[in-house]
C-alpha positions in Angstrom: -15.1 -27.4 35.5 -12.0 -26.0 33.8 -12.6 -22.6 32.1 -9.1 -22.3 30.6 -8.6 -23.5 27.0 -6.8 -26.8 26.7 -3.4 -26.9 24.9 -4.2 -26.0 21.3 -1.5 -28.0 19.8 -2.8 -31.1 21.6 -6.3 -30.3 20.4 -5.1 -30.0 16.8 -3.2 -33.3 17.0 -6.3 -34.9 18.5 -8.5 -33.6 15.7 -6.2 -34.9 13.0 -5.7 -38.2 14.7 -9.4 -38.7 15.1 -9.9 -37.9 11.4 -7.2 -40.3 10.3 -8.1 -43.1 12.8 -4.4 -43.7 13.3 -1.5 -42.0 15.1 0.8 -43.1 12.3 -1.3 -41.5 9.6 -1.8 -38.4 11.7 2.0 -38.2 12.1 2.5 -38.4 8.3 -0.1 -35.7 7.7 1.5 -33.4 10.2 5.1 -34.3 9.3 6.0 -35.3 12.9 6.6 -38.6 14.6 3.9 -40.9 15.9 5.5 -40.6 19.3 4.9 -36.8 19.2 1.3 -37.4 18.3 0.8 -39.8 21.2 2.6 -37.5 23.7 0.5 -34.5 22.8 -2.8 -36.5 23.0 -1.7 -38.0 26.3 -1.1 -34.5 27.7 -4.5 -33.4 26.5 -6.1 -36.5 28.1 -4.4 -35.7 31.4 -5.6 -32.1 31.2 -9.2 -33.2 30.5 -9.0 -36.0 33.0 -10.4 -38.6 30.7 -9.3 -41.0 27.9 -10.1 -39.8 24.3 -9.1 -43.0 22.4 -9.3 -46.7 22.9 -5.8 -47.8 21.7 -6.0 -51.0 19.7 -3.3 -52.9 17.9 -3.6 -51.4 14.4 -6.1 -48.5 15.0 -7.5 -46.1 17.5 -11.2 -45.7 18.4 -12.8 -42.7 20.0 -14.2 -43.1 23.4 -17.6 -41.5 24.2 -15.8 -38.4 25.5 -13.6 -38.4 22.5 -16.6 -38.4 20.1 -18.1 -35.5 22.0 -14.8 -33.5 21.8 -14.2 -34.4 18.1 -17.7 -33.2 17.1 -16.9 -29.8 18.6 -13.3 -29.7 17.5 -14.4 -30.3 13.9 -16.7 -27.3 14.0 -14.1 -25.2 15.7 -11.3 -25.9 13.3 -13.8 -25.5 10.3 -14.6 -22.0 11.6 -10.9 -21.2 12.0 -10.1 -22.3 8.5 -13.0 -20.2 7.2 -11.6 -17.2 9.0 -8.2 -17.7 7.5 -9.8 -17.9 4.0 -11.7 -14.7 4.6 -8.5 -12.8 5.3 -7.2 -13.4 1.8 -10.4 -14.1 0.0 -11.3 -11.5 -2.6 -15.1 -10.7 -2.5 -14.9 -9.1 -5.9 -12.2 -10.8 -7.9 -13.2 -8.9 -11.2 -13.3 -5.4 -9.7 -10.3 -3.5 -8.6 -10.9 -0.4 -6.4 -7.9 1.9 -6.0 -7.7 4.9 -3.7 -5.0 7.5 -4.5 -4.2 11.1 -4.4 -6.2 13.4 -6.8 -2.9 14.8 -8.2 -1.4 11.4 -8.9 -4.7 10.1 -10.3 -5.3 13.1 -12.6 -1.8 13.9 -13.9 -0.1 10.4 -13.8 -2.3 7.4 -13.4 -5.4 8.2 -15.5 -3.5 9.0 -18.7 -1.9 5.5 -18.5 -4.6 3.4 -17.0 -6.1 2.5 -20.4 -3.1 0.2 -21.1 -3.9 -1.8 -18.0 -7.5 -2.1 -19.2 -6.3 -3.4 -22.6 -4.1 -6.0 -20.9 -6.8 -7.1 -18.5 -10.3 -6.3 -19.9 -11.9 -8.7 -17.5 -11.1 -6.5 -14.5 -13.3 -3.5 -14.0 -11.6 -0.5 -12.3 -12.9 2.0 -9.7 -10.6 4.9 -9.1 -11.3 6.9 -5.9 -9.2 10.1 -5.8 -9.0 11.4 -2.2 -6.4 12.8 0.2 -8.1 10.9 3.1 -6.5 7.7 4.3 -8.6 4.6 3.8 -9.7 2.3 6.6 -9.7 -1.0 4.9 -11.9 -2.6 7.5 -14.8 -0.2 6.6 -14.2 0.1 2.9 -14.3 -1.9 -0.4 -11.0 -0.4 -1.5 -8.4 -3.0 -2.5 -5.3 -0.8 -2.8 -4.0 2.6 -2.0 -1.3 4.7 -3.6 0.1 7.2 -1.1 2.9 9.8 -0.9 4.6 9.8 2.5 7.0 7.8 4.5 5.2 4.5 4.2 4.7 3.8 7.9 0.9 3.4 8.1 -0.6 1.4 11.0 -1.5 -2.2 10.2 -0.7 -1.7 6.5 2.0 -3.2 4.4 3.6 -0.4 2.3 5.6 -1.3 -0.8 7.9 1.4 -2.2 7.0 2.5 -5.8 9.2 5.6 -6.6 10.9 8.6 -5.3 10.2 12.1 -6.6 11.7 15.7 -6.6 10.1 19.1 -6.6 11.0 22.2 -8.6 9.5 25.5 -9.8 7.4 25.7 -13.1 5.2 28.2 -14.8 3.4 28.8 -18.0 5.6 30.1 -20.9 3.3 33.2 -21.2 3.8 34.0 -17.4 7.5 33.6 -17.9 7.5 36.1 -20.7 5.2 38.6 -19.0 7.2 38.7 -15.8 10.7 37.9 -16.9 11.0 34.7 -14.7 14.0 32.8 -16.0 16.0 31.9 -12.9 15.6 31.3 -9.2 16.7 34.8 -8.5 13.7 36.1 -10.6 11.3 34.4 -8.2 11.3 37.5 -6.0 9.0 39.2 -8.5 6.8 36.2 -9.2 3.5 35.1 -7.7 4.3 31.9 -5.9 1.8 29.1 -5.8 2.1 26.3 -3.3 0.3 23.4 -1.8 -0.8 24.0 1.8 0.7 20.7 2.7 4.3 21.0 3.7 6.0 18.9 1.0 5.4 21.9 -1.3 6.7 24.7 1.0 8.3 27.6 -0.9 9.9 28.9 2.3 11.8 25.7 3.0 12.6 25.1 -0.7 14.3 28.5 -1.1 15.9 28.2 2.3 17.6 24.9 1.3 19.1 26.7 -1.7 20.2 29.6 0.4 18.0 32.1 -1.4 15.9 34.9 0.0 12.7 33.7 1.6 9.5 34.5 -0.3 5.9 34.1 0.9 3.5 32.2 -1.3 0.8 34.5 -2.7 -1.5 31.7 -3.6 -2.2 28.4 -1.8 -4.3 25.5 -2.8 -5.3 22.4 -0.9 -3.9 19.7 -3.2 -1.1 19.3 -5.7 -3.5 19.0 -8.6 -4.8 22.5 -8.0 -1.3 23.8 -7.7 -0.4 22.4 -11.1 -3.6 23.7 -12.6 -2.8 27.1 -11.2 0.5 27.1 -13.1 -1.2 25.9 -16.3 -3.7 28.7 -15.9 -0.9 31.4 -15.9 -1.4 32.3 -12.3 2.2 32.2 -11.2 5.2 30.0 -10.5 4.2 26.7 -8.8 6.4 24.3 -6.8 5.5 20.9 -8.2 6.6 17.2 -8.3 8.6 16.1 -11.3 6.3 13.1 -11.8 3.3 15.4 -12.3 4.9 18.2 -14.2 7.3 16.6 -16.8 4.4 15.7 -19.1 3.4 19.4 -19.4 7.0 20.5 -19.8 7.5 18.2 -22.7 4.3 19.4 -24.3 5.5 23.1 -23.9 2.6 24.0 -21.6 5.0 24.6 -18.7 8.6 25.6 -18.4 11.0 24.8 -15.5 12.6 27.6 -13.6 16.3 27.1 -12.7 18.2 23.9 -12.6 17.8 22.8 -9.0 15.5 20.1 -7.8 15.0 19.0 -4.2 14.4 15.5 -3.1 12.3 15.3 0.0 12.2 12.2 2.3 8.7 11.3 1.0 8.1 8.8 -1.7 5.2 7.0 -3.4 4.0 3.8 -1.8 1.5 1.1 -2.6 -0.4 0.3 0.5 -2.8 -2.5 1.6 -3.2 -5.1 4.4 -0.6 -7.8 3.9 -3.1 -10.4 2.9 -4.5 -8.3 0.0 -1.3 -8.7 -2.0 -2.2 -12.3 -2.5 -5.2 -11.3 -4.6 -4.6 -12.0 -8.3 -6.0 -8.6 -9.5 -3.6 -6.7 -7.2 -0.7 -8.8 -8.3 -1.5 -8.0 -11.9 -2.0 -4.3 -11.2 1.2 -4.1 -9.2 3.2 -5.7 -11.9 1.8 -3.4 -14.5 2.3 -0.3 -12.3 5.9 -1.1 -11.6 6.5 -1.6 -15.3 5.0 1.8 -16.1 7.1 3.5 -13.4 10.3 1.9 -14.7 9.4 3.1 -18.2 8.5 6.6 -16.9 11.8 7.0 -15.1 13.8 5.8 -18.1 12.0 8.2 -20.5 11.9 11.1 -18.0 15.2 11.4 -16.2 15.6 14.3 -13.8 17.9 16.9 -15.2 19.9 19.5 -13.4 21.1 19.4 -9.8 19.2 17.2 -7.4 19.6 18.1 -3.7 18.6 15.6 -1.1 17.0 17.2 1.9 15.1 16.3 5.0 12.1 18.5 5.2 11.8 17.5 8.9 8.1 16.8 8.5 5.9 14.1 10.0 2.9 14.7 7.7 2.1 12.4 4.8 -0.9 12.0 2.5 
């Protein structure tokens, strides 16, 4: 008894031919020649050591062995087709679950998400702010928005936007401590994220300035920004998160230099998920919002591109 699988192409040609009851119709279905169908089935019969069809003048009829094989082939290909559908099938087409960074959620996405709800009221949203990477196999999450290099294992990453980092503080802190330039940072309380894309030492080193040690660290960009808003010191923050508060007068930017790290924002999900209608609708809306944001909030001053030489991403 043979334990190896027979040629799968021959099996599929046999399955279609048995369904059609004709090599010619099977060829038309598969967009190949009738000779190709006949050849593949003959090779399968040779492999099995038995005839599968009785070839008549205008039709083909399954032999007893052919009927046995067709019964199992029909079940097998039905299971395969069901598996393919499951890859792209959306178990909850009216609920969109998004995992993203707490900082991006709080200071960028949430203030805008109401517009998406107005455009698509039939889609309910679940926003899950977390720094942890999502394992899609063990989660109901549909989509992630991440800040990194976009090279996540078994995930398709689609670039959304770049960003820059620069120092900001509360206007009251600026007045109390006289912080108006990068040189004044020597007398400031420096706030930074513990993750390396917000490293004061590297930021100042790139500008050729004296190294200063952060006096206050937080685990997360959203806490860093809140620290600046709470008059705790000068924070190194992303433009995308801070510009809203600068325009409102709640923060002021220190100096004219902005550094562009190699990290960027990416939309991340298994490749098949992007075929889901709700993700397509959200992605279209999100890109539109990003384009509008970049047009309305250009980065002013001197932008320096730099490689932070980091492997971390969140």
